[in-house]
N, C-alpha and C positions, 0 to 999 in steps of 0.2 A: 186559761186559767187553773189552776193545780187544786186537787181536791185531798180531802186526808181519808185514807181508806186504814183498815186494821187487818193484819194477816196474822194467821197461825203457822207457825213452823218450827222443826227440831232447832236444838241448839247447834247442832252440827252443822247444818245448813247456813244458819246465823253467822257464825264463825268463817265459814268459805265465804259469803258475802264480805263480810267487815274484812277480809285478808286483803282485798283488792282496793282497799281504801288507802290512797296516798297522801291525801291532804290536798291534794294539786289538781290532776286530772280528775281524779275522783275524791269529793270533797268531803262527804260523810254517807252515813249508810243509806240513808233515803236516796242521795245520787246514786248510789251505787246500784240500788231495785231500779231505779230510771234507767241505767244504762243497760243493763243485762235483760230486763224487759223487751226494750227496745230493739237491742240486736238479736235476741230469740225472734222477736214478730218480724224482723226485717227478713231473716232466711227462712221465712213461709211465705214470702212473695215475690214476685219477680220487679226487679227494678231496672235491671241493664238490658241490651239487646246490640246485638253485631248485624250489620248489614251490609252482604257482600255484593260490592256493585262496582267493581274494579275493571270487570273482563270486556273482551270486544265480542263484536257477534259479526260474522261473516255472512250468516243467515240472513240476517237481514239488510245487508247492502240493498239500496244506495241511502237507506235512512241514516242507518250509523255511521256512514262516513262522518256526519255532522253533530249527530244526537247521541250520546252513548244511552244503549237499551235502557236502563233504568228511566233515564229521561223521556223516553218516548209517552207520547201523551194518551191517554183513555177518558173519557168522560170529563176532558177539559184539565185534566192534573196527569203530572208524570205519574209513573209505575210507582216510583219511589214515596211520592208524597202517599199513596193509597196505604202504603206498607207504614207510613211513620204514623198513619191517622189509625190504623190499626192496633198499632204499639200503644200511642196516647189512650186508645178507648179501654185499655186494661192498666194504665198507670204507669205504663212502661217509658219513662221519661229520660232516662241516662242512655243515650244512644252513641255507639260507633258505628261511622260507615267509612268502608274499605274502599277506597276509589283508587284509581289508576288513569285508563284511557278516558280522554276527553275530561278528566278529574275537574276542570275550571267549570264547567257547565253546572256541575253537582254543587261543587263549592258555593258557587255565586249564588244560585238559586235560593239553598238551604241556609247557606251562612253558618251561624252558631245555634240557629234551631228555635232561637227567642218568638221568632213570629209564628212558628206551627206550637208552641206551647211546650217544647221539650229543650233538652241539650245536647247539641250534636258536637262529636270529636272525631278529627279525620285521622284514619290510616292509610299512610299515602304508600301506593305499591310503586316504587321506581322500577320494579320489573314485577311481572307476574308471578303473584305468590301463591295461584291456586284458592283452593276453598279451604284450607288448613293455615295457611301461610299467615294472613292476618292475626290469626288467634294466638301466634307466637310474641306478638305485639304489645299483649294487655296483660293485665294481672287481674282477676276478679277472685272474691272470697266467697261468693254465694253462687246459686242457681242462676242460668243468664241464655238468654234466646239468641240463637242465629236464624237468620233469615237469606235465603239468595234474593239478591237485589231484583233479578228478572220476573220473580215469579208474581200472581196476583192472587190474593186469597183473602177469603174470610173465615176465621176460625176461632172457637172459642178459647182463648189461652189460658184464662181460668180454669176451665176443666181439665185443658192438658194438663196443665202444671199439676193440677190435685192427682191427676194419673200418675204422672212422672213420680211424685212423691212416693205415692201410696204401694207402687212397686220398686221402691227404694232404687231407682235408674241410674247408671252413670249418665245415659245418653238416652233421649226418647226423641224418634222420629214422627212425625206426623205423616200418616198414608191416606193415599186415595186410591181407586180404583181406574185403570184406564183398559180401553179395548186393547191397545199394543203396547205391551212393556218394554220394548226391545231399545228403546231409545233412553231410558230412565235407568234408576238403580231398583232391581227388583228384588223383593224380600220374601223369604220363607219365614213361615209362623210356626210356633207352638202354642198356643193361647195368644196372650198379648206378648210374648218373647219373641223377638227375632232372633231365629237362629241361624240363617244365610242372609247375608247381603251381597248380590251380584250386580256390579255396576256394568250397564249396558250390556246385558247377555248375549251371548252369542246363539247361534240355534241348538246347540247341543244342550245348552245351559238352561233354557226356557222350561218352565214348570206350569202348571193349570193356574197358578197364581196370577191376577193381573193387580195387584196390590204393589204400589209401587213410591218411592222417596218423593215427598211433596216439595223438598226443600225449606222447610222450616222444623228447629231442633228446639229441644231444651237440654242444656249441657248441665252438669256439674262440674265444678273448679278443677277437680283433678283431672279432668281431661286435658288441661292445658298442659299441664307436664308430660302427659303421654305425646301431644303433638309435636312439643319441644324435641322429645328425643325420636320421635319420628321424624323427624326436619334436620337429620345431621347430615354431615356432608359426604357420607360415603353411601347414601340413599340414589336412586335413580332421581334425576331432577324432574322428570316428568311425572312420575310416581310419589312422591316423597310428598307433596304438597297437598295432595288431595283426601280431605276426609273417607270418601266413598271407596278410596283403593287400598287405605292404610287401617285407619282408626275403625271406622265401621264394622270391617271383618274382624279384628281383634275382640272387641266388644262382644259381638256376635259370638263368638267360640268362647269367652268367658262368662257369659249369660248376663252380661251388663247393657245390652240394648234391647229397648222395648219401641214397640209400634203403636202409635195412636191414631185408630182410622176415623176419619171425619169426613161429612159428607156435605161440607158448606163448597160456597164457590171457590175454585182453584183453574186457573190458567197460566200454562207454562206459555210463555211469550217468546218461544225461541225462533220460530219463523214468519215468514208474511202471513201464512195461511192461517197459524194460530193467533197472530196480531188482530187480524180482522176478525176474528170469532170472538175475541175479549172485548174489543170494541162493540161490537153486537151485543153481546149478552152480558156484561159486566153490569153489576148493580153495586153501588158505592157502600161502603162500610157503614152500618148502622151505628150512631153514638148511643 
C-alpha cells in the first residue's frame, strides 16, 4: 500500500531527480524518487552470495569418492545446507554455487533452491577454477558474500557487513583464532586492517599471530575486475586462480583488506579428524 509523504529539498536536487525521468522506464517524479531510494537502500544490505563448492578432497577419502565434501552430512543435513540456512537467516537469498566434482549430487539435491527458500544458480567448473575462477563468471554491482563450501560456521553477517562498510573496505575477511595456523591463511594486523596475508605459512614465515582466514568474505564489486585481470593467460595456472595467493596480498599492500574477528562456531571440515569433531560439536544455526 502506497502512502503520500512530503519532502523539503533544494531546487537543484529536484532538477537532478527530474533529469532521469524518461516517461517510460521512469514515468514521473514520484516514480523516480521510489527507484532512487530503492537502489540506495539495496546498496546498504547484502542480497547475493557465492558458495565455492567445486573442489575435490583427497584427505576425506574414501567418503569423498562418492560424496562431494560440501554434501557430507552433519546433524542430518549436508554442510552446504547449513551454509544456505546461514545466508537465509540474514535474508541473502540470491545464491550462486560453484560446482565441479560430483556436481550432480549437489544440483539434484538443491535444484533451483525454491524448496529451501532461496534462488540458486550454478557456476559449472568444467576444469578446476580455484577460489577466484568462479568469480570471473558473474557480474554484480553491490557488495556480496563469498563462502568456502566446505566450512561450517555461524557468524553474524549483518555485523560483519556493518564493519565492512564502516571501514570502506574492498574486501573483509572473517578471522578466527586457531592453535596451529600453518595449514591456513595467516594474517598480520594493524588494528582491524590486514597488513600481510600469508597462505599456509612455512616455518620462517610464522609469527606470534594465530588469526587465520575463516573462509568467508565480503567483497565490493570492483574486486571482480581485479580477479579477471589476475586470471590472464600469462599467469601461472596454479597461482592465478587463488584469491589467497594473488588478490589478498595485493589488497593488503594497498590498505584495502580488513579482518573481522569473530568467536562463533567454526569448523574446517578438511580431514577425517576435523569432520568427526564437527559431527560431535556443531550446533545448528539459530534463526
